[in-house]
C-alpha positions as CSV (number, residue, x, y, z in Angstrom):
1,X,-27.1,-38.0,-28.2
2,X,-29.2,-38.9,-25.2
3,X,-26.1,-40.0,-23.3
4,X,-24.3,-36.7,-24.1
5,X,-27.4,-34.8,-23.1
6,X,-27.5,-36.6,-19.8
7,X,-23.8,-35.8,-19.1
8,X,-24.4,-32.1,-20.0
9,X,-27.4,-31.8,-17.6
10,X,-25.4,-33.6,-14.8
11,X,-22.5,-31.2,-15.4
12,X,-24.7,-28.2,-15.0
13,X,-26.1,-29.5,-11.8
14,X,-22.8,-30.4,-10.3
15,X,-21.0,-27.3,-11.6
16,X,-19.5,-25.2,-8.8
17,X,-19.6,-27.9,-6.1
18,X,-16.6,-26.6,-4.1
19,X,-14.1,-28.9,-2.4
20,X,-12.7,-26.0,-0.2
21,X,-13.4,-26.3,3.5
22,X,-16.0,-24.0,5.0
23,X,-14.2,-20.7,5.8
24,X,-14.5,-18.6,8.9
25,X,-12.1,-15.8,10.0
26,X,-9.5,-17.2,12.3
27,X,-10.1,-16.5,15.9
28,X,-7.9,-13.9,17.6
29,X,-7.9,-12.9,21.2
30,X,-9.5,-9.5,21.5
31,X,-9.5,-7.8,24.9
32,X,-12.5,-5.7,26.0
33,X,-10.4,-2.6,26.2
34,X,-6.9,-1.2,25.7
35,X,-4.7,-1.5,28.7
36,X,-3.1,1.9,28.3
37,X,-6.5,3.7,27.8
38,X,-9.3,1.7,29.3
39,X,-11.9,4.4,28.7
40,X,-11.1,4.7,25.0
41,X,-14.3,4.2,22.9
42,X,-15.5,4.8,19.4
43,X,-15.5,8.5,18.5
44,X,-15.4,10.9,15.5
45,X,-12.8,13.7,15.3
46,X,-15.0,16.5,14.1
47,X,-17.8,17.0,11.6
48,X,-15.5,19.1,9.5
49,X,-12.9,16.3,9.1
50,X,-13.5,14.2,6.0
51,X,-13.2,10.5,6.2
52,X,-9.6,9.4,6.1
53,X,-8.2,12.9,6.1
54,X,-6.7,12.6,9.6
55,X,-4.0,15.2,8.8
56,X,-6.6,17.9,8.9
57,X,-6.5,17.5,12.7
58,X,-3.1,19.2,12.8
59,X,-4.6,22.4,11.3
60,X,-1.6,23.0,8.9
61,X,-2.6,23.9,5.3
62,X,0.9,23.1,4.0
63,X,0.8,19.6,5.5
64,X,-2.8,19.1,4.1
65,X,-1.7,20.1,0.6
66,X,1.3,17.7,0.7
67,X,-0.9,14.8,2.0
68,X,-3.4,15.3,-0.8
69,X,-0.6,14.8,-3.3
70,X,0.7,11.5,-1.8
71,X,-2.2,9.3,-3.0
72,X,-1.9,10.8,-6.5
73,X,1.8,11.1,-7.1
74,X,3.7,8.7,-4.7
75,X,5.3,6.0,-6.8
76,X,5.1,3.2,-4.2
77,X,1.3,3.9,-4.0
78,X,1.2,3.9,-7.8
79,X,2.9,0.5,-7.9
80,X,0.4,-0.8,-5.3
81,X,-2.5,0.6,-7.3
82,X,-1.2,-1.1,-10.5
83,X,-0.9,-4.4,-8.6
84,X,-4.5,-4.1,-7.4
85,X,-5.7,-3.4,-10.9
86,X,-3.8,-6.4,-12.2
87,X,-5.3,-8.6,-9.5
88,X,-8.8,-7.4,-10.5
89,X,-8.1,-8.2,-14.1
90,X,-6.9,-11.7,-13.2
91,X,-10.1,-12.2,-11.2
92,X,-12.2,-11.3,-14.3
93,X,-10.0,-13.7,-16.4
94,X,-10.5,-16.6,-14.1
95,X,-14.2,-15.9,-13.8
96,X,-14.5,-16.2,-17.6
97,X,-13.2,-19.8,-17.3
98,X,-16.6,-20.7,-15.8
99,X,-18.3,-20.2,-19.2
100,X,-17.9,-21.7,-22.7
101,X,-15.3,-20.4,-25.1
102,X,-16.7,-19.8,-28.6
103,X,-14.4,-19.4,-31.7
104,X,-15.1,-18.6,-35.3
105,X,-12.9,-19.7,-38.2
106,X,-12.9,-19.1,-41.9
107,X,-10.7,-20.0,-44.9
108,X,-10.7,-19.7,-48.6
109,X,-8.9,-21.7,-51.4
110,X,-8.6,-20.9,-55.1
111,X,-6.9,-23.2,-57.6
112,X,-6.1,-22.6,-61.3
113,X,-3.6,-23.4,-64.1
114,X,-0.9,-21.0,-65.4
115,X,-0.1,-23.4,-68.1
116,X,-1.4,-26.7,-69.5
117,X,-0.8,-29.6,-67.1
118,X,0.2,-27.4,-64.1
119,X,-2.1,-26.2,-61.3
120,X,-1.3,-23.6,-58.7
121,X,-3.3,-23.4,-55.5
122,X,-3.4,-20.2,-53.4
123,X,-4.9,-20.6,-49.9
124,X,-5.8,-18.0,-47.3
125,X,-6.6,-19.5,-43.9
126,X,-8.1,-18.0,-40.8
127,X,-4.7,-17.4,-39.4
128,X,-3.9,-15.0,-42.2
129,X,-1.1,-17.1,-43.8
130,X,-0.7,-17.6,-47.6
131,X,0.4,-21.0,-49.1
132,X,1.4,-21.5,-52.8
133,X,1.7,-25.1,-54.1
134,X,1.9,-26.6,-57.6
135,X,0.6,-29.9,-59.0
136,X,0.0,-31.6,-62.3
137,X,-3.4,-31.7,-64.0
138,X,-6.8,-30.7,-62.7
139,X,-9.1,-27.8,-63.4
140,X,-9.6,-24.5,-61.6
141,X,-11.8,-24.4,-58.5
142,X,-12.7,-22.4,-55.4
143,X,-13.5,-23.6,-51.9
144,X,-14.8,-21.6,-48.9
145,X,-14.9,-23.0,-45.3
146,X,-16.4,-21.6,-42.1
147,X,-16.3,-23.1,-38.7
148,X,-18.1,-22.2,-35.5
149,X,-16.7,-24.0,-32.5
150,X,-17.2,-24.0,-28.7
151,X,-15.4,-25.7,-25.8
152,X,-16.4,-25.8,-22.1
153,X,-15.0,-27.5,-19.0
154,X,-17.9,-27.9,-16.6
155,X,-16.8,-27.0,-13.0
156,X,-17.9,-30.4,-11.6
157,X,-16.0,-30.3,-8.4
158,X,-15.3,-26.6,-7.9
159,X,-11.8,-26.5,-9.1
160,X,-12.4,-23.4,-11.3
161,X,-14.7,-21.7,-8.8
162,X,-12.2,-22.3,-6.0
163,X,-9.6,-20.7,-8.2
164,X,-11.9,-17.7,-8.8
165,X,-12.6,-17.5,-5.0
166,X,-8.9,-17.7,-4.3
167,X,-8.1,-14.9,-6.7
168,X,-11.0,-12.8,-5.5
169,X,-9.6,-13.0,-1.9
170,X,-6.1,-12.2,-3.2
171,X,-7.6,-9.1,-5.0
172,X,-9.2,-8.0,-1.8
173,X,-5.8,-8.5,0.0
174,X,-4.2,-6.4,-2.8
175,X,-6.7,-3.6,-2.0
176,X,-5.6,-3.9,1.6
177,X,-2.0,-3.6,0.5
178,X,-2.9,-0.5,-1.5
179,X,-4.6,1.1,1.4
180,X,-1.7,0.2,3.6
181,X,0.8,1.7,1.1
182,X,-1.2,5.0,1.2
183,X,-1.4,5.0,5.0
184,X,2.3,4.3,5.3
185,X,3.3,7.0,2.8
186,X,1.0,9.6,4.3
187,X,2.2,8.7,7.8
188,X,5.8,8.9,6.8
189,X,5.2,12.3,5.1
190,X,3.6,13.6,8.3
191,X,6.5,12.4,10.4
192,X,9.1,14.0,8.2
193,X,7.0,17.2,8.0
194,X,6.8,17.5,11.8
195,X,10.5,16.8,12.1
196,X,11.2,19.5,9.6
197,X,9.0,22.0,11.3
198,X,10.7,21.1,14.6
199,X,14.1,21.9,13.0
200,X,12.7,25.2,11.8
201,X,11.6,26.1,15.3
202,X,14.9,24.9,16.7
203,X,16.7,27.0,14.1
204,X,14.8,30.1,15.1
205,X,15.8,29.5,18.8
206,X,19.4,29.0,17.8
207,X,19.4,32.1,15.6
208,X,18.1,34.1,18.6
209,X,20.7,32.5,20.8
210,X,23.5,33.3,18.3
211,X,22.4,36.9,18.2
212,X,22.6,36.9,22.0
213,X,26.0,35.3,22.0
214,X,27.2,37.9,19.4
215,X,26.0,40.6,21.7
216,X,27.8,39.1,24.7
217,X,31.0,38.9,22.7
218,X,30.8,42.6,22.0
219,X,30.1,43.4,25.6
220,X,32.9,41.1,26.8
221,X,35.3,42.6,24.3
222,X,34.5,46.1,25.4
223,X,34.9,45.2,29.1
224,X,38.2,43.6,28.3
225,X,39.4,46.7,26.4
226,X,38.3,48.7,29.5
227,X,40.5,46.4,31.7
228,X,37.5,45.1,33.6
229,X,37.7,41.4,32.6
230,X,40.5,39.0,31.5
231,X,41.2,37.9,28.0
232,X,39.8,34.4,28.8
233,X,36.3,35.9,29.0
234,X,36.6,37.1,25.4
235,X,37.9,33.7,24.2
236,X,35.1,31.9,26.0
237,X,32.5,34.2,24.3
238,X,34.1,33.5,20.9
239,X,34.1,29.8,21.4
240,X,30.5,29.8,22.5
241,X,29.5,31.9,19.4
242,X,31.4,29.8,16.9
243,X,30.1,26.5,18.3
244,X,26.5,27.8,18.0
245,X,27.1,28.8,14.4
246,X,28.4,25.3,13.6
247,X,25.3,23.8,15.1
248,X,23.1,26.1,13.0
249,X,25.0,25.0,9.9
250,X,24.4,21.3,10.7
251,X,20.7,22.0,11.2
252,X,20.6,23.2,7.6
253,X,21.9,19.8,6.6
254,X,19.3,17.9,8.6
255,X,16.5,20.1,7.1
256,X,17.7,19.5,3.6
257,X,17.6,15.7,4.1
258,X,14.0,15.9,5.4
259,X,13.0,18.2,2.5
260,X,14.4,15.7,0.0
261,X,12.5,12.8,1.6
262,X,9.2,14.8,1.5
263,X,9.8,15.5,-2.2
264,X,10.1,11.8,-3.0
265,X,7.0,11.0,-1.0
266,X,4.9,13.4,-3.0
267,X,6.4,12.2,-6.3
268,X,8.6,15.1,-7.1
269,X,12.3,15.4,-7.9
270,X,14.3,16.6,-4.9
271,X,16.3,18.8,-7.2
272,X,13.3,21.0,-8.0
273,X,11.4,20.8,-4.7
274,X,11.5,23.4,-2.0
275,X,9.6,23.8,1.2
276,X,9.6,27.3,2.7
277,X,9.9,27.9,6.4
278,X,6.5,28.8,7.9
279,X,5.1,29.2,11.4
280,X,4.7,25.8,13.1
281,X,1.3,24.9,14.5
282,X,2.3,23.3,17.8
283,X,-1.1,21.9,18.6
284,X,-1.4,18.1,19.4
285,X,-4.7,16.7,18.0
286,X,-7.0,14.6,20.1
287,X,-7.0,11.2,18.4
288,X,-10.5,9.7,18.3
289,X,-10.9,6.5,20.2
290,X,-12.0,3.0,19.0
291,X,-13.0,-0.2,20.7
292,X,-10.5,-3.0,20.3
293,X,-12.7,-5.2,18.1
294,X,-12.9,-2.4,15.5
295,X,-9.1,-2.5,15.0
296,X,-9.5,-5.7,13.0
297,X,-11.7,-3.9,10.5
298,X,-9.8,-0.7,10.3
299,X,-6.2,-1.7,9.8
300,X,-5.5,-2.4,6.1
301,X,-2.7,-4.8,6.9
302,X,-4.9,-6.9,9.2
303,X,-7.6,-7.0,6.5
304,X,-5.1,-8.0,3.9
305,X,-3.7,-10.8,6.1
306,X,-7.2,-12.1,6.7
307,X,-8.0,-12.2,3.0
308,X,-4.8,-14.2,2.3
309,X,-6.1,-16.7,4.8
310,X,-9.3,-17.0,2.8
311,X,-7.3,-17.4,-0.4
312,X,-5.2,-20.2,1.2
313,X,-8.4,-21.9,2.2
314,X,-9.6,-21.9,-1.4
315,X,-6.3,-23.3,-2.5
316,X,-7.1,-26.5,-0.5
317,X,-10.3,-26.9,-2.5
318,X,-8.3,-26.6,-5.8
319,X,-5.9,-29.4,-4.7
320,X,-8.7,-31.6,-3.4
321,X,-10.5,-31.3,-6.7
322,X,-7.6,-33.0,-8.4
323,X,-8.8,-36.3,-7.1
324,X,-11.8,-36.1,-9.4
325,X,-12.0,-36.4,-13.2
326,X,-12.1,-33.4,-15.5
327,X,-14.5,-33.3,-18.4
328,X,-14.3,-31.1,-21.5
329,X,-17.2,-30.6,-23.9
330,X,-16.7,-29.4,-27.4
331,X,-18.9,-28.7,-30.4
332,X,-18.4,-27.5,-34.0
333,X,-20.6,-26.3,-36.8
334,X,-19.1,-25.7,-40.2
335,X,-19.6,-25.4,-44.0
336,X,-17.4,-26.1,-46.9
337,X,-18.8,-24.8,-50.2
338,X,-17.5,-23.6,-53.6
339,X,-19.5,-20.4,-53.7
340,X,-19.9,-17.6,-51.1
341,X,-23.6,-17.5,-51.7
342,X,-23.9,-21.0,-50.2
343,X,-22.0,-20.4,-47.0
344,X,-25.2,-20.0,-45.0
345,X,-27.0,-22.9,-46.7
346,X,-28.0,-25.3,-44.0
347,X,-27.8,-28.3,-46.4
348,X,-24.0,-27.7,-46.7
349,X,-23.4,-27.6,-42.9
350,X,-21.9,-30.3,-40.8
351,X,-21.8,-30.5,-37.0
352,X,-19.9,-32.5,-34.4
353,X,-20.1,-32.9,-30.6
354,X,-17.3,-34.2,-28.4
355,X,-16.8,-35.3,-24.9
356,X,-13.4,-35.9,-23.3
357,X,-12.7,-37.0,-19.7
358,X,-9.4,-37.5,-17.8
359,X,-8.7,-39.0,-14.4
360,X,-5.3,-39.6,-12.8
361,X,-5.2,-43.2,-11.6
362,X,-1.8,-43.3,-10.1
363,X,0.6,-40.5,-9.0
364,X,2.4,-42.2,-6.1
365,X,0.9,-39.7,-3.5
366,X,1.6,-36.4,-5.5
367,X,-1.9,-35.2,-5.1
368,X,-2.1,-36.0,-1.4
369,X,1.2,-34.1,-1.0
370,X,-0.2,-31.1,-2.8
371,X,-3.3,-31.1,-0.5
372,X,-1.0,-31.3,2.6
373,X,1.1,-28.5,1.2
374,X,-2.1,-26.4,0.7
375,X,-3.2,-27.1,4.3
376,X,0.3,-26.1,5.6
377,X,0.1,-22.9,3.6
378,X,-3.3,-22.2,5.2
379,X,-1.9,-22.7,8.7
380,X,1.0,-20.5,7.8
381,X,-1.4,-17.8,6.6
382,X,-3.4,-18.1,9.8
383,X,-0.3,-17.7,11.9
384,X,0.8,-14.6,9.9
385,X,-2.7,-13.2,10.4
386,X,-2.7,-13.7,14.1
387,X,0.8,-12.2,14.3
388,X,-0.4,-9.1,12.3
389,X,-3.3,-8.8,14.8
390,X,-0.9,-9.0,17.8
391,X,1.4,-6.4,16.2
392,X,-1.6,-4.1,15.6
393,X,-2.5,-4.2,19.2
394,X,1.1,-3.6,20.2
395,X,1.2,-0.5,18.0
396,X,-2.0,0.9,19.5
397,X,-0.8,0.2,23.1
398,X,2.5,1.8,22.3
399,X,0.8,4.8,20.8
400,X,-1.5,5.3,23.7
401,X,1.3,5.0,26.3
402,X,3.4,7.4,24.3
403,X,0.6,10.0,24.0
404,X,-0.1,9.8,27.7
405,X,3.5,10.0,28.9
406,X,4.7,12.6,26.4
407,X,1.9,14.9,27.4
408,X,3.3,15.0,30.9
409,X,6.9,15.3,29.6
410,X,5.9,18.2,27.3
411,X,4.4,20.1,30.3
412,X,7.6,19.5,32.3
413,X,9.8,20.6,29.4
414,X,7.9,23.8,29.1
415,X,8.2,24.6,32.8
416,X,12.0,23.8,32.7
417,X,12.5,26.1,29.7
418,X,10.7,28.9,31.5
419,X,12.8,28.6,34.6
420,X,16.1,28.3,32.6
421,X,15.3,31.5,30.7
422,X,14.8,33.3,34.0
423,X,18.1,32.0,35.3
424,X,19.9,33.1,32.1
425,X,18.6,36.6,32.5
426,X,19.5,36.9,36.1
427,X,23.0,35.4,35.5
428,X,23.6,37.9,32.8
429,X,22.7,40.8,35.1
430,X,25.0,39.4,37.8
431,X,27.9,39.2,35.4
432,X,27.4,42.8,34.3
433,X,27.4,43.8,37.9
434,X,30.7,42.0,38.4
435,X,29.3,39.5,40.9
436,X,30.1,36.3,39.0
437,X,32.5,35.0,36.4
438,X,31.7,34.7,32.7
439,X,31.9,30.9,33.0
440,X,28.7,31.0,35.1
441,X,27.0,33.0,32.3
442,X,28.1,30.3,29.8
443,X,26.6,27.5,31.9
444,X,23.3,29.4,32.3
445,X,23.1,30.2,28.6
446,X,23.9,26.6,27.6
447,X,21.3,25.3,30.0
448,X,18.6,27.8,28.8
449,X,19.3,26.9,25.1
450,X,19.2,23.1,25.9
451,X,15.9,23.6,27.8
452,X,14.3,25.6,25.0
453,X,15.5,23.0,22.4
454,X,14.1,20.1,24.6
455,X,10.8,22.0,24.8
456,X,10.6,22.0,21.0
457,X,11.6,18.4,20.8
458,X,9.0,17.4,23.3
459,X,6.3,19.0,21.1
460,X,7.8,17.1,18.0
461,X,7.6,13.9,20.0
462,X,4.0,14.5,21.0
463,X,2.9,15.2,17.4
464,X,5.0,12.2,16.2
465,X,3.3,10.0,18.8
466,X,-0.1,11.2,17.6
467,X,0.7,10.4,14.0
468,X,1.9,6.9,15.0
469,X,-1.3,6.3,17.0
470,X,-3.4,7.4,14.1
471,X,-1.6,4.9,11.9
472,X,-1.9,2.2,14.5
473,X,-5.7,2.5,14.5
474,X,-5.9,2.4,10.8
475,X,-5.7,6.0,9.8
476,X,-9.3,6.8,8.8
477,X,-12.1,6.9,11.2
478,X,-14.8,4.9,9.4
479,X,-13.7,4.1,5.9
480,X,-10.5,2.8,4.1
481,X,-8.5,5.4,2.2
482,X,-9.7,4.1,-1.1
483,X,-13.3,3.0,-0.2
484,X,-14.4,3.8,-3.7
485,X,-12.7,0.7,-5.0
486,X,-15.0,-1.5,-3.1
487,X,-17.4,-3.5,-5.2
488,X,-15.5,-3.0,-8.5
């Protein structure tokens, strides 16, 4: 007993001694500022904007309603949430391995004779099975057995605790994956929504243009009937009108595709989902700035990649612990009596304690190979983390450059559209005055329509660039999208 007690005390003292290397987040080159926006610094969007609800910056109630539904109904998000819940449950399961496992068993046996010289025994065990056997001779009897057992593997060299640490890091990585799934779905929804509203605005311009073309066809036909112009003017006007109507029909196709994509993103069946055409808020939000170092904390994909590095580091400790012995402690306390009233009688109880140890003496290098494999996996995770960091900075720099350049492009497109509309108006008056041919009117009208369409597309591009930049910096301003899961 004294030797067993000594082993037990030593096990408690050594329990949790980790073989994993000391972990520190891998170093990554962080510049003091962003090249495309050197003055960009930490900021907040507005007091009225809730944490993470970046879409409110666009001031579109329909977009806000759709975004609120993504985190609740998107099926990719639901799958990521289930994966996170599973990872949390696995962590709890592994953590339970640090403590003893206690079991309780009970069984009862009754034996009696149906006829002289024959004995039938009916047994009900703890597993719930029933056995019937026959023998010759003997008298009737009853027997009741109870057993209380416990087993425990002391975590002498940190194998179990390293496994728990590994799973905990993987759970945190799963939370990063969940936040990233939400951010990706919300960003994709916003991009599709902006494209759809751009098509609506372009369709409105095209409808007005078609009305103008129809009017021109009427005027040209009347002038032809009056003998003022040639038949070719009427044919040109007809061609222009029919082509514009074909373009309008194709815009309906493009809008339907975007509407279907939005339905799937909010978790609805495209067959029953419809999005009415509403006025488009053409404002481009001012995206709050951050310092470069904050990017590593804000981006959920970066956070997830770093946690996988931590998990790989714990895996080294698990494999290194295989070089040391494992010890299992077990104990049992039980009774076997002929009467239920004596089950709790101490004098009928028996006990046992057991100790089992195991150590691999020869494996021809298998354990060393597994340690080398774990170290290689760690280096792979480090490389993937650094690549994720580089990609994150690339995304931000791209977004900053796009926002800066497209702001100038948008202004130029607006000026070009204004000038083209004036040219169209003047050309129309000159044609009615008989000063120019109708082909000149067609060129002016086509130029004006293209300029107005490009002006709309420039605004779509600016809003798209703003959404991409918001995603690049991690979406929310101060907290992950599902911060309430922290600490659970």
